[in-house]
C-alpha positions as CSV (number, residue, x, y, z in Angstrom):
1,M,109.6,160.0,156.3
2,N,106.2,161.2,154.7
3,I,103.9,160.8,158.2
4,K,100.4,162.5,157.7
5,M,97.1,162.6,159.4
6,I,93.3,162.1,157.7
7,N,90.2,162.4,158.5
8,R,89.8,159.3,161.4
9,H,86.0,159.2,160.7
10,S,86.0,159.5,157.0
11,R,84.0,156.0,157.1
12,S,80.3,154.5,157.4
13,P,79.8,151.5,158.8
14,E,78.8,150.1,155.8
15,G,83.0,150.5,154.9
16,H,82.5,153.4,152.5
17,F,85.0,156.0,153.4
18,A,83.4,159.9,153.0
19,G,86.8,161.9,152.5
20,L,87.5,160.9,149.1
21,G,91.2,161.7,147.8
22,L,92.5,163.1,144.8
23,A,95.5,162.5,144.4
24,L,95.8,158.7,144.8
25,G,98.0,158.3,141.8
26,L,99.3,155.0,139.9
27,S,100.5,153.3,143.4
28,L,97.4,152.4,143.6
29,L,97.6,149.3,141.7
30,A,100.4,148.0,143.8
31,A,97.7,145.3,145.1
32,P,94.2,144.4,143.8
33,P,91.6,146.5,145.2
34,V,90.2,146.3,148.8
35,S,86.1,147.5,148.2
36,G,85.8,150.7,149.6
37,Q,89.5,151.4,150.1
38,C,92.3,152.3,147.7
39,Q,95.4,152.8,150.4
40,Y,96.6,153.9,153.8
41,E,98.5,156.4,155.2
42,A,100.8,156.2,157.8
43,T,101.0,157.9,161.3
44,I,104.7,156.8,163.3
45,I,103.8,156.2,167.4
46,Q,107.1,157.4,168.9
47,G,107.5,156.5,172.8
48,P,107.7,158.9,175.9
49,M,111.7,160.7,175.9
50,C,113.7,159.2,177.8
51,T,116.5,160.8,180.3
52,N,118.7,161.2,177.4
53,G,116.8,163.3,175.1
54,S,115.6,159.9,173.1
55,P,112.6,159.1,172.5
56,A,111.8,155.4,174.5
57,T,110.4,152.6,172.0
58,F,107.0,152.1,172.2
59,G,105.4,148.6,171.9
60,P,101.9,149.1,170.5
61,A,99.1,146.6,172.1
62,A,95.5,147.7,171.7
63,L,93.3,150.4,169.6
64,D,89.5,151.7,170.6
65,E,87.4,153.2,168.4
66,Q,88.8,157.1,168.2
67,G,92.0,156.0,166.9
68,N,93.5,155.9,170.9
69,V,96.8,153.3,171.2
70,A,97.8,151.5,174.4
71,G,101.1,149.6,174.8
72,A,104.1,149.6,176.7
73,S,107.0,152.1,176.2
74,S,110.7,150.9,177.3
75,C,113.3,153.4,178.3
76,F,116.9,151.4,179.1
77,L,115.6,147.9,180.3
78,A,112.4,149.5,182.3
79,V,109.0,149.0,180.7
80,H,105.7,151.2,181.3
81,A,102.5,151.0,180.2
82,S,101.9,153.8,178.0
83,L,98.5,155.9,176.4
84,W,99.2,157.9,173.1
85,T,96.2,160.4,171.6
86,G,96.7,160.8,168.5
87,S,99.1,163.8,167.8
88,G,102.5,163.7,169.6
89,L,104.6,161.2,171.8
90,A,102.9,158.9,173.9
91,Q,102.5,159.6,177.5
92,Y,103.5,157.2,180.2
93,L,100.4,155.4,182.7
94,P,101.0,156.2,186.3
95,D,102.4,152.9,187.6
96,S,104.9,152.4,190.8
97,G,107.1,149.0,188.9
98,E,106.8,147.8,185.8
99,S,103.7,147.6,183.5
100,R,102.1,147.2,179.9
101,A,99.0,147.7,178.7
102,L,97.2,145.4,176.7
103,A,93.3,146.0,175.8
104,I,91.8,149.9,175.6
105,L,88.1,150.8,175.7
106,D,88.6,154.3,175.3
107,P,91.8,156.7,177.0
108,D,90.1,156.5,180.6
109,H,89.5,153.0,180.4
110,V,93.0,150.6,179.7
111,V,93.6,147.5,181.6
112,G,97.1,145.3,181.2
113,T,99.3,144.0,183.7
114,H,101.7,145.3,186.7
115,V,104.5,144.3,188.7
116,Q,105.0,145.9,191.9
117,A,108.2,147.0,192.6
118,G,110.8,144.4,194.1
119,E,108.1,141.8,193.3
120,G,108.2,139.4,190.3
121,F,104.6,138.4,188.9
122,D,102.4,139.7,186.9
123,V,99.0,140.9,188.3
124,A,95.8,142.5,186.4
125,A,96.2,146.2,186.4
126,Y,93.4,148.6,185.5
127,W,93.9,152.2,184.7
128,E,89.9,154.1,185.0
129,F,90.8,158.1,184.1
130,G,94.3,157.8,184.4
131,V,94.4,156.3,187.7
132,L,95.7,152.6,188.7
133,Q,94.2,150.2,190.2
134,I,95.9,146.8,190.9
135,L,93.4,144.3,190.5
136,G,95.6,141.2,192.1
137,A,94.1,137.8,191.3
138,P,91.6,135.1,191.8
139,T,92.4,133.7,195.3
140,G,95.1,131.0,195.4
141,Q,96.1,132.4,192.3
142,L,99.9,134.0,192.0
143,T,99.5,136.3,188.3
144,S,97.5,137.4,186.2
145,K,96.4,139.2,182.9
146,A,93.7,141.5,181.5
147,H,93.6,141.1,178.1
148,G,90.1,142.7,177.4
149,I,87.3,145.0,178.6
150,N,83.8,146.2,177.3
151,Q,81.5,148.5,177.3
152,S,80.3,147.8,180.6
153,L,83.8,147.7,182.1
154,Q,83.9,143.8,182.5
155,I,87.2,143.0,181.9
156,V,88.9,139.3,181.2
157,G,92.0,137.6,180.9
158,E,94.2,134.7,182.4
159,S,95.6,133.5,186.1
160,S,97.8,130.8,186.9
161,G,100.3,130.3,190.1
162,G,97.7,128.6,191.9
163,P,95.3,125.6,192.4
164,D,93.5,126.2,189.2
165,G,97.0,125.9,187.1
166,L,96.5,128.4,183.8
167,S,92.9,129.6,183.8
168,A,90.6,132.3,182.2
169,F,88.5,134.5,184.2
170,L,85.9,137.4,184.1
171,Y,85.9,140.2,186.3
172,E,83.5,142.6,186.9
173,N,81.6,143.7,190.7
174,N,84.6,144.4,192.5
175,S,85.5,140.3,191.9
176,F,86.8,137.3,189.9
177,E,85.2,134.5,188.4
178,K,86.9,131.3,186.9
179,L,85.1,130.3,183.8
180,I,84.5,126.5,183.8
181,L,84.8,125.2,181.1
182,P,84.5,121.5,179.4
183,F,87.7,121.0,177.6
184,G,91.2,120.5,179.0
185,S,92.6,121.6,182.2
186,S,94.2,124.9,181.0
187,A,92.3,128.0,179.7
188,I,92.4,131.5,178.8
189,A,90.2,134.6,178.0
190,N,91.2,136.5,175.5
191,D,88.5,139.2,174.8
192,I,85.5,140.0,175.3
193,N,82.5,141.6,173.3
194,D,79.5,144.4,174.2
195,Q,77.1,141.2,174.7
196,R,79.5,139.6,177.5
197,Q,80.6,137.3,175.4
198,I,83.8,135.5,175.8
199,V,86.7,133.6,173.7
200,G,89.5,132.2,173.9
201,F,90.8,128.7,174.2
202,M,90.9,125.6,176.0
203,G,93.0,122.3,176.5
204,D,96.4,121.0,177.5
205,S,98.5,121.8,174.5
206,I,98.7,124.7,171.4
207,V,98.2,121.9,168.9
208,T,95.9,120.1,170.8
209,D,93.2,123.3,172.0
210,H,89.8,124.3,171.2
211,A,88.7,127.9,170.6
212,F,85.3,128.8,173.2
213,L,82.6,131.2,173.3
214,W,81.6,131.8,176.6
215,E,78.4,133.6,177.5
216,N,76.4,133.5,180.6
217,G,77.9,130.5,181.6
218,I,77.0,128.7,178.8
219,V,79.7,127.5,176.9
220,T,80.4,127.2,172.5
221,D,83.0,124.5,172.1
222,L,83.9,126.2,168.5
223,G,86.4,123.4,167.6
224,I,89.3,122.9,165.7
225,I,90.3,125.1,162.4
226,P,89.5,122.6,159.3
227,G,91.5,120.3,158.4
228,G,93.7,120.9,162.0
229,T,94.3,119.9,165.1
230,S,93.7,123.3,167.1
231,A,92.1,126.5,167.8
232,D,92.5,129.7,169.8
233,A,90.2,132.2,169.5
234,R,92.0,135.6,169.9
235,A,89.4,138.1,169.2
236,I,85.0,138.6,168.8
237,N,83.2,141.4,167.4
238,N,79.8,142.7,168.4
239,I,78.1,140.5,166.1
240,G,79.6,137.7,168.1
241,H,82.1,136.7,165.0
242,V,85.6,135.4,165.8
243,A,88.9,135.4,164.4
244,G,92.1,133.4,165.8
245,R,94.4,130.9,164.7
246,G,94.5,126.9,164.7
247,W,97.2,124.4,163.9
248,V,97.2,122.7,160.4
249,P,99.2,119.6,159.2
250,L,102.5,120.6,156.8
251,E,104.9,118.4,155.3
252,G,108.0,118.5,157.1
253,S,107.4,120.2,160.3
254,F,106.4,118.0,162.8
255,F,103.6,119.9,164.9
256,G,102.1,121.5,161.6
257,E,102.1,125.2,161.3
258,P,99.0,128.2,162.8
259,H,96.8,129.3,159.9
260,A,94.3,132.0,161.0
261,F,91.1,131.2,161.2
262,F,87.2,133.2,161.0
263,W,84.1,131.7,162.8
264,D,80.6,133.1,161.5
265,G,78.5,132.2,164.3
266,Q,78.3,128.9,162.4
267,T,81.0,127.7,160.3
268,M,84.9,127.7,160.6
269,I,86.9,128.7,157.5
270,D,90.7,128.7,157.2
271,I,92.0,131.7,156.1
272,G,95.0,130.6,154.8
273,T,98.3,132.5,154.7
274,L,100.0,135.1,152.0
275,P,101.4,133.0,148.4
276,D,104.6,131.4,149.8
277,H,104.3,131.2,153.3
278,K,103.3,129.0,155.8
279,R,101.6,130.2,158.8
280,S,99.6,133.1,159.5
281,M,97.4,134.4,162.8
282,A,94.5,136.5,162.9
283,L,94.5,138.9,166.0
284,A,91.1,141.3,165.9
285,I,88.4,141.6,163.8
286,N,85.7,144.4,163.7
287,D,82.0,144.8,163.6
288,L,82.3,144.5,159.2
289,D,84.0,141.6,159.5
290,E,87.7,143.1,158.8
291,I,90.3,140.8,160.2
292,V,94.0,141.7,160.3
293,G,96.7,140.0,161.9
294,S,100.0,138.4,160.3
295,S,101.7,135.8,157.5
296,S,104.8,134.6,157.8
297,F,108.0,132.1,156.8
298,V,110.9,131.5,157.2
299,G,113.8,132.4,155.4
300,N,117.8,131.6,156.0
301,N,116.8,130.7,159.4
302,I,114.6,134.1,160.4
303,N,110.7,134.0,160.7
304,I,109.9,136.6,158.0
305,S,106.1,138.5,158.7
306,H,104.2,140.0,157.0
307,A,100.8,142.2,158.1
308,I,97.8,141.0,157.0
309,Y,94.1,142.2,156.2
310,W,90.9,139.7,155.3
311,R,87.9,140.5,154.6
312,D,85.1,138.7,152.0
313,G,87.3,135.8,151.9
314,V,90.2,137.7,150.0
315,L,94.3,137.8,152.0
316,Y,95.9,140.7,151.4
317,D,99.4,141.7,152.4
318,L,99.2,145.3,153.8
319,N,102.6,146.1,152.8
320,D,100.8,146.4,149.3
321,L,98.4,148.8,150.3
322,V,100.4,151.0,152.3
323,I,102.2,154.2,150.7
324,P,105.6,153.0,150.1
325,D,107.4,155.3,152.6
326,L,107.5,153.7,155.6
327,G,111.5,152.9,155.2
328,G,110.5,149.0,156.5
329,G,108.1,146.6,156.7
330,L,104.6,146.1,158.0
331,L,105.3,143.0,160.7
332,R,102.1,142.4,162.1
333,A,98.7,143.9,162.4
334,L,97.6,144.0,166.1
335,A,93.9,145.8,165.9
336,I,91.0,147.3,163.9
337,N,88.5,149.2,164.5
338,N,85.0,150.2,163.1
339,A,86.5,153.4,161.6
340,G,89.2,151.1,159.4
341,E,91.9,152.3,160.8
342,I,94.5,149.4,161.7
343,L,97.1,149.4,164.1
344,A,100.2,148.0,163.0
345,Q,103.8,147.3,163.8
346,V,107.5,148.2,162.2
347,G,110.2,146.3,163.9
348,G,109.7,147.9,167.8
349,V,107.6,150.8,166.2
350,G,104.1,151.3,166.5
351,V,102.0,152.3,163.2
352,L,98.1,153.7,162.9
353,L,96.9,153.3,159.5
354,T,94.8,155.4,158.2
355,P,92.5,154.5,155.2
356,I,91.9,156.6,152.2
357,G,88.6,156.0,150.0
358,S,89.2,156.7,145.9
359,A,89.4,159.5,143.9
360,P,85.4,160.7,143.7
361,G,85.4,159.6,139.5
362,D,85.6,156.2,140.6
363,I,82.3,154.9,140.3
364,D,82.5,151.1,140.9
365,N,85.0,151.5,144.0
366,N,87.6,149.7,142.6
367,C,90.6,152.1,143.3
368,I,91.1,153.3,139.3
369,V,89.3,155.5,137.3
370,N,89.0,154.2,133.5
371,V,86.9,153.5,131.1
372,S,84.6,151.3,132.7
373,D,83.8,154.0,135.6
374,L,82.7,156.1,131.7
375,L,80.7,152.9,130.9
376,L,78.6,153.2,134.4
377,L,78.5,157.2,134.1
378,I,77.1,156.9,130.1
379,S,74.8,154.3,131.5
380,E,73.2,156.8,133.8
381,W,73.1,159.7,132.2
382,G,70.3,162.2,133.3
383,E,69.4,159.9,136.4
384,S,68.2,162.1,139.4
385,I,69.5,159.3,142.1
386,S,72.8,157.9,140.9
387,V,76.0,156.6,141.9
388,A,77.3,158.4,139.1
389,D,76.0,161.8,139.8
390,I,79.4,162.5,141.2
391,N,78.9,166.3,142.2
392,L,76.1,165.4,143.9
393,D,73.5,168.2,142.2
394,G,70.7,165.8,141.5
395,N,71.7,165.1,137.7
396,V,73.9,163.1,135.9
397,N,75.2,165.2,133.1
398,V,77.7,166.6,131.5
399,T,79.6,168.1,135.5
400,D,79.8,164.7,136.0
401,L,81.5,163.7,133.0
402,L,84.0,166.7,133.6
403,A,84.8,165.7,136.9
404,L,85.1,162.1,136.3
405,L,88.0,162.7,133.1
406,A,89.6,165.3,135.9
407,D,90.6,162.0,138.0
408,W,91.5,159.4,135.1
409,G,93.6,157.3,135.9
């Protein structure tokens, strides 16, 4: 397996790439191009070593802005929260029983769940600078899980097993606050952004729930996916845009099937599925409104899933954008950061996908250098400020033409 690492920070907030590769090859034509991006290189994330000398199975869960990954590693049925920081094997986070990392702000701030040795229920956990803190559960509740954390170290999640039933919480200033929501008797908070906006679902059934956005005690009912019966908000970015899933009717299916959605602050749209697929789910969104998740269909009574990437109204199969030597299909994409890195899953293995830009001669940024780029260069001939100034010497001339021809194809 060819595993490569490239500059993680080659992409600006505008979605362009500074580290432009020269050897992308004809494999770039395997799928319709994505603006500003041609393909991804993959880094396999391996778990810590088990006592028998083999790596533990690493289950990825979350990605931070620097490309660090949190999740859980298992050896011989024992599961422990783990952290991968860009090279080598993932390392266990300290615990005294069983644990899982579910969200990460940075390597020093990770949240998830913990099961104390000898006990059988999850409670919210917080690893700060490598030290485990058991947050416990809201008063009267038995179990809890932490699903998200923001720059202010505010934590959100769910609790259950008490008089409040399944309920959403905000944890800050060393105390739990139950979110008061207007619809249904159950709720989960799935994510929180740096503006202290919280999203999740509220309701009584997966097929009738409503997505919500909570901000300083004010709740916006995002409602349900267009043409469907429910919505569950799974992620929110720092401009308040939301991604998730909702159930839509489907012939031959009693409850229908879930479809991924995007909410832009005013309108919710159904992202749909890959061709010939029936269901999809959006699991993460970054500040560029890029969404990742999964799309699936049933074949031979087996649910077959593909990782997906969505931007600007176009849905892509990530398997078509990754160098073709992973040895297996990407099943789902779990997270995407503002550098465009994507955390995905191949079976039980975590994979970090790092975007590769187009060649310098690809002036129109469509992932191939051809006659359209040549015509653009000719139209800009002699200009001092131009995207056709490939060598950035302040003039579009024969030097840029030769650079374009060197990248041809």
